[in-house]
N, C-alpha and C positions, 0 to 999 in steps of 0.2 A: 357175321358176329361182330357187334360193335364192342370195341375196347376202349377203356378210359385211359388216357395218357396221364400218368401221375407226374406231377411237377414237384421238384424238391421244395421242401418247406423253407420259406423265407424267414430269416430271423426278424424278430420284431424291431421296428424302428427305435433307435435310442431315444430315451426320454429327454426332452429338452431341459437344460440346466435352468434351475430357477433363477429368475431375474432379480437382481438385488434392488430393493426399493431404496429410495433416499433415506428412510429411517435406518436401514442397515448400514449405510455408509455416512451416517450423520457426523462427520468430523469437520469442523470448520477449518478454513484455510486462513493463515495469517501471513504477513510479510516474510517472517522468518522461515516459514515452511516453503514459500515460493522460492527463496534463495537456494534451497537444497533439493528442489523438485526437478529431476532430470527430464520429466515429460512435459514440463511447462513449456509453451511455445516461445517464451522469451528467455528461457533459462540459459540458453547457450547462444553465442553469436552466430548468425547466419553467414554463409558465404556472400561477400559483397562483391558486386560487379564493379568494373573500373569506373563506369560512368555514374555510379550511385554516390551522392554526396553524403558525407558523414560529418556530423557536427561534433566538434572537439569541446569537451567540457574542461574547465579548469581542474587542475589536480587538487587544489584546496577548495572545498565546498563553499568557504566564506566568499570566494571570489566569483561564484557563478551567478548568472542572472536568475532571479527568483521565478520568473515566468518559465524559463526553460526547465528548471527543477519542478515547477508545478506540473508541467506536461508529463515528466517521468512518473511523478507520484499519481497523477490522475490515471495514467495507463495502468499502474499497478493496482489502483483501486478498482478500476473496471474489471481487471482480471479477477480480483477477489470477489467482486459482486457476481461475475459470471459463475464462479465455482460455488459460492455460498447461497445464492438465491434458491437453488432447488432443495437445499437442506431444510427440513421442517424445524420449526422453533423448538428449543430445548424445553421439554415438559409443557409445550404449548404456551409459554409465558412470554409476554411482551416486556420490553425494557423501556425506561424513560427516553431512550434514544430512537425508539420506533416511531415512524409516522404511519398514519392510516393507509396512505398511498404514496408511491414514489412522487416526489416534487416535480414540477414541470421543467425545472432547469437541470441541465445535465451535470454530472459530477465534475467534468472538465471545466464547464463555464462557471460553476459555483466556486471551484477552487481559485480559478484565475480572478473571480470577483473579490474573493477574500484577499488574495495577494495584492491586488491593486488598491482596494479601498482600506484595507486594514494594514497595509504596508508590512507584509510578512517577510522576514528575512530568511535566508537559507537555514540557519540554525533552528529557527522556529519551525519551518517546514519539515525538516528532518526529525525534530522532536515529536511532531505529530505522527510521523510514521512509527517511531518508537512507541508512542503511546497505544498504537493498535495492538502491538504484541503484548505490551504490559497489561492493558485492560482485558484482553482475551484470556490471558493467563490467570488473572485474579478474578474475573467475572464470567464464568462459564456460559451464562445465558446471552452474553453479548457476542456478536460477530458483525463484521462489515457486510452489509447488504444493500440493496437499493432503497430499503426502508430506514436504514440507520446512518448511511454515510454522510448525509448533509448535516443532520444534528450533531454527529460526532465531529465533523470538521469545524463547525463554528465553535463548539465547546472546546475542542483541543487547541484551536487557534487562540481563544481567549486565555486558556490556562498557560500555554506556552509563552505567549507575549508577556504575561504578568511574571512568569517565573524566570524567563531568560533575558528580558530586555529592560534596559533602565527606564525607557519611556514607553508608555502604552496608552491606548484610549480607554475611555470609560465603558462600562457595561452597556449603557444605552447606545453607545455608538456601535459596538460590536453587534448588539441585537438588531439594530437597524440595517447594518450591512448583511447580517445572516438572514434577515427576513423573519425573525421570530420576536416575541415579546421580551422585554427586559426581565420580567418575572420568570419567564420560561428559561431564559438563558442562566439566570441565577440558580434555579433549581437543577439544571443540567450540570452547571459548573460544580455545585456541591456534591451532586451524585458522583460525578467523575473523580473528584478529589478523594472522596472516601473510598471509592473502588480501587484506586491506585495507591491507597494508603499514603496519600499526600507526598509521594516521591515523584517529582515531576521534572527534575533536572538530570538528564542522562550525562554520563561521562563523555568527554570529547571524542575518545576513540570509538565509542558506540555510534555517534553521528558519522564518523568517517566510514565505518563499516557499512552503514546504511546508504551512504552516498555512493561508495564504490559499487555496491550491489545494484543500486538503481540504474547507474550508468552502464555497468558491464552487461546487464540482462536486457538492455533496451536497444532494439534494432535502430540503426541510424545515428547512434551516439557512441562516443568513446572518450576515454580520458586522454587529454593531451600529453604528449611525450615530454619528458623532462629534457631541457636543452643541455647537451654535453658541453663542457668547457674545452674548446679546442686547444687552448693554451696549456692545459694541464696544470699540474701543481707548480706554483711559482717557486723558483729556486731561491733559497735564502741566501742573502749576501754573505760573503766571506767576512767574518768578524775581524780577521787579521787584515 
């Protein structure tokens, strides 16, 4: 007589958790958010080996090499692009800063081109980083992505140079350096100024905060240490 061997009933496999789509996580990332993101790959310093060279940056941002600062800013921009590119457009709307396709020049090379040919100083460069946070806060449709970063950079450089520097180039010069037409730059400049409510001069302590953050979260860079006075406080002469 054949018997059937009963096997214990197996519980049904757990249902997979629904995958979150970009639309569900559509929160753009800004420089201010990167500063406080513990999961950001650059948010904390890595353990450096003894044979790894570390570049010391001046304590005062005014004294740093603009090209070195440009590298730190470009690295930050690339991280923003990596995080923001998968996020769909807000309400599917394009802004004036959007290109139809990413330009052929990299973000790093484009910023270095602006630094060299438009003579961008450290205060101007740090103000451009400040503009990202301000524009994102006041203009929800805008974010830094591979389609917006180039137009933003040339516009922010033009605005910052006029607002912070005693001497600056004309719009045709900035347009030629940035690879856009003079009329397009004028349109972008007016759009930018209206969106940030014409407030384009950040407080000095704000630029210090951005500078310290850029250096502290960048691998291979550190702020130079202040030299201690070995002589200590000088003794006052006895008046008697």
